[in-house]
KOLPAKOL-373118 format. One record per residue: z, x negated, y negated of N, C-alpha, C in turn; residue in three letters. Coordinates in steps of 0.2 Angstrom, whole numbers. Each point is the difference from the previous one (the first is absolute). Layout:
N
+-------+-------+-------+-------+-------+-------+-------+-------+-------+------+
:  n.c3 :  n.c1 :  n.c2 : ca.c3 : ca.c1 : ca.c2 :  c.c3 :  c.c1 :  c.c2 : code :
+-------+-------+-------+-------+-------+-------+-------+-------+-------+------+
:     Z :     X :     Y :     Z :     X :     Y :     Z :     X :     Y :  ALA :
...
+-------+-------+-------+-------+-------+-------+-------+-------+-------+------+
***
This chain:
76
+-------+-------+-------+-------+-------+-------+-------+-------+-------+------+
:  n.c3 :  n.c1 :  n.c2 : ca.c3 : ca.c1 : ca.c2 :  c.c3 :  c.c1 :  c.c2 : code :
+-------+-------+-------+-------+-------+-------+-------+-------+-------+------+
:   -87 :    69 :   116 :     7 :    -3 :    -1 :     1 :     1 :    -7 :  MET :
:     6 :     3 :    -1 :     3 :     0 :    -6 :     2 :    -6 :    -3 :  PRO :
:     0 :    -2 :    -6 :     1 :    -5 :    -4 :     5 :     1 :    -6 :  ILE :
:     5 :    -4 :     0 :     5 :     2 :    -6 :     1 :    -7 :    -3 :  ARG :
:    -1 :     0 :    -7 :     1 :    -7 :    -4 :     6 :     1 :    -4 :  ILE :
:     4 :    -4 :     0 :     6 :    -1 :    -4 :     0 :    -5 :    -5 :  GLU :
:     2 :     1 :    -6 :     0 :    -5 :    -5 :     7 :     0 :    -3 :  VAL :
:     4 :    -5 :     1 :     7 :    -1 :    -2 :     0 :    -2 :    -8 :  ASP :
:     1 :     5 :    -3 :    -1 :    -1 :    -8 :     6 :    -4 :    -2 :  THR :
:     5 :    -2 :     3 :     5 :    -5 :    -3 :    -2 :    -6 :     2 :  GLU :
:    -4 :    -2 :     6 :    -3 :    -6 :     0 :    -7 :    -2 :    -4 :  LYS :
:    -3 :     6 :    -1 :    -6 :    -1 :    -4 :     2 :    -2 :    -6 :  CYS :
:     4 :     4 :    -4 :     2 :     0 :    -7 :    -5 :     2 :    -4 :  GLY :
:    -3 :    -3 :    -6 :    -5 :     3 :    -3 :    -7 :    -2 :     2 :  ASN :
:    -3 :     5 :     2 :    -6 :    -1 :     3 :    -6 :    -1 :    -5 :  ALA :
:     1 :     1 :    -6 :    -6 :    -3 :    -6 :     1 :    -7 :     0 :  MET :
:     4 :    -4 :     2 :     1 :    -7 :     0 :    -4 :    -3 :     7 :  GLU :
:    -1 :     4 :     5 :    -3 :    -3 :     6 :    -7 :     3 :     1 :  CYS :
:     0 :     5 :     3 :    -6 :     4 :     2 :    -5 :    -2 :     4 :  LYS :
:     3 :    -5 :     5 :    -3 :    -3 :     6 :    -3 :     5 :     4 :  ILE :
:     5 :     5 :     2 :    -2 :     5 :     5 :    -6 :     4 :    -3 :  CYS :
:     0 :     1 :    -5 :    -5 :     4 :    -4 :    -7 :    -4 :     1 :  LEU :
:     0 :    -6 :     0 :    -6 :    -4 :    -1 :    -3 :    -2 :     8 :  ARG :
:     5 :    -1 :     5 :    -2 :    -1 :     6 :    -2 :     6 :     4 :  VAL :
:     2 :     5 :    -1 :    -1 :     6 :     5 :    -7 :     2 :    -1 :  CYS :
:    -5 :    -1 :     6 :    -6 :     2 :     0 :     0 :     8 :     0 :  PRO :
:     4 :     4 :     2 :    -1 :     7 :    -1 :     4 :     4 :    -5 :  GLN :
:     2 :    -4 :    -5 :     4 :     2 :    -6 :     6 :     5 :     1 :  ARG :
:     3 :    -2 :     5 :     6 :     4 :     2 :     5 :     1 :    -5 :  VAL :
:     1 :    -5 :    -4 :     6 :     0 :    -5 :    -2 :     3 :    -8 :  PHE :
:     4 :     3 :    -3 :     0 :     1 :    -7 :     6 :    -2 :    -4 :  MET :
:     0 :    -1 :    -6 :     5 :    -2 :    -4 :     2 :     5 :    -4 :  MET :
:     6 :     3 :    -1 :     3 :     4 :    -5 :     5 :    -2 :    -5 :  PHE :
:     1 :     2 :    -5 :     6 :    -2 :    -5 :     6 :     3 :     2 :  PRO :
:     5 :    -4 :     0 :     6 :     2 :     1 :     4 :     4 :    -3 :  SER :
:    -2 :     1 :    -7 :     2 :     5 :    -4 :    -5 :     4 :    -4 :  THR :
:     1 :     6 :    -2 :    -5 :     3 :    -4 :     3 :     3 :    -6 :  TYR :
:    -2 :    -3 :    -6 :     2 :     2 :    -6 :    -8 :     2 :    -4 :  GLU :
:     1 :     4 :    -5 :    -6 :     3 :    -2 :    -2 :    -6 :    -5 :  LYS :
:    -6 :    -2 :    -1 :    -2 :    -5 :    -4 :     3 :    -7 :     0 :  TYR :
:     3 :    -1 :     6 :     3 :    -7 :     1 :    -2 :    -3 :     6 :  LYS :
:    -3 :    -6 :     1 :    -2 :    -3 :     7 :     6 :    -3 :     3 :  LEU :
:     2 :     2 :     7 :     5 :    -2 :     3 :    -1 :    -8 :     1 :  SER :
:     6 :    -3 :     0 :     0 :    -7 :     1 :     1 :    -2 :     8 :  GLU :
:     2 :     4 :     4 :     0 :    -1 :     7 :    -5 :     4 :     4 :  ARG :
:    -2 :    -2 :     6 :    -5 :     4 :     4 :     2 :     0 :     7 :  PHE :
:    -2 :     4 :     4 :     1 :    -1 :     7 :    -6 :     2 :     4 :  TYR :
:     0 :    -2 :     6 :    -5 :     0 :     4 :     1 :     6 :     6 :  ILE :
:    -5 :     5 :     1 :     1 :     4 :     5 :    -7 :     0 :     5 :  ARG :
:     1 :     1 :     6 :    -6 :     1 :     4 :    -3 :     6 :     1 :  PRO :
:    -4 :     3 :    -5 :    -2 :     7 :    -1 :    -6 :     2 :     5 :  VAL :
:    -3 :    -6 :     3 :    -6 :     2 :     4 :     2 :    -4 :     7 :  HIS :
:     5 :     1 :     3 :     3 :    -3 :     6 :    -5 :     2 :     6 :  ALA :
:    -3 :     6 :     0 :    -4 :     2 :     5 :    -7 :    -5 :     0 :  VAL :
:    -2 :    -3 :    -5 :    -6 :    -4 :     0 :     2 :    -8 :     2 :  ALA :
:     6 :    -2 :     2 :     3 :    -6 :     2 :    -4 :    -2 :     7 :  CYS :
:    -3 :    -5 :    -1 :    -3 :    -3 :     7 :     4 :    -5 :     3 :  VAL :
:     6 :     0 :    -1 :     5 :    -6 :     3 :    -3 :    -7 :     0 :  LEU :
:    -2 :    -2 :    -6 :    -2 :    -6 :    -1 :     6 :    -4 :    -2 :  CYS :
:     5 :     2 :    -1 :     7 :    -4 :    -2 :    -2 :    -4 :    -6 :  ASN :
:    -5 :     0 :    -4 :     0 :    -5 :    -6 :     5 :     2 :    -5 :  LEU :
:     2 :     5 :    -1 :     6 :     2 :    -5 :     7 :    -3 :     3 :  CYS :
:     1 :     0 :     6 :     6 :    -2 :     2 :     0 :    -7 :     0 :  VAL :
:    -6 :    -4 :     2 :     0 :    -7 :     1 :     0 :    -3 :    -8 :  GLU :
:    -3 :     3 :    -5 :     0 :    -3 :    -6 :     5 :     2 :    -5 :  LYS :
:     4 :     5 :     2 :     6 :     2 :    -5 :     5 :    -6 :     0 :  CYS :
:     0 :    -3 :    -6 :     5 :    -6 :    -1 :     7 :     2 :     1 :  PRO :
:     2 :     6 :     0 :     6 :     3 :     0 :     3 :     3 :     7 :  LYS :
:    -5 :     1 :     4 :     1 :     3 :     7 :     2 :     7 :    -1 :  GLY :
:    -3 :     3 :    -5 :     2 :     7 :    -2 :    -3 :     5 :     4 :  ALA :
:    -5 :    -1 :     4 :    -5 :     5 :     3 :     1 :     0 :     8 :  ILE :
:     1 :     6 :     3 :     0 :     1 :     7 :    -5 :     4 :     2 :  ARG :
:    -4 :     0 :     5 :    -4 :     4 :     3 :     3 :     2 :     7 :  ILE :
:     1 :     6 :     1 :     3 :     3 :     6 :    -5 :     5 :     3 :  ILE :
:    -1 :    -2 :     7 :    -5 :     5 :     4 :     5 :     3 :     5 :  THR :
:    -2 :     6 :     1 :     4 :     4 :     4 :    -4 :     3 :     7 :  GLN :
+-------+-------+-------+-------+-------+-------+-------+-------+-------+------+
***
């Protein structure tokens, strides 16, 4: 069964301030990326992407624990 995981970046805001989905996911589905890339400068904002969605076991911990309700898991 194909799984699609959506992260609403508008709701999520700056992922560096939270990181709950990174901590609770047993399969390490999510990764954090800088919003901007400037040489020799650390980005102030970050976003989350589900880069390993195929590893998702549908435990729904990320959905349940996200304080902003920014994560949806869609099964097809």
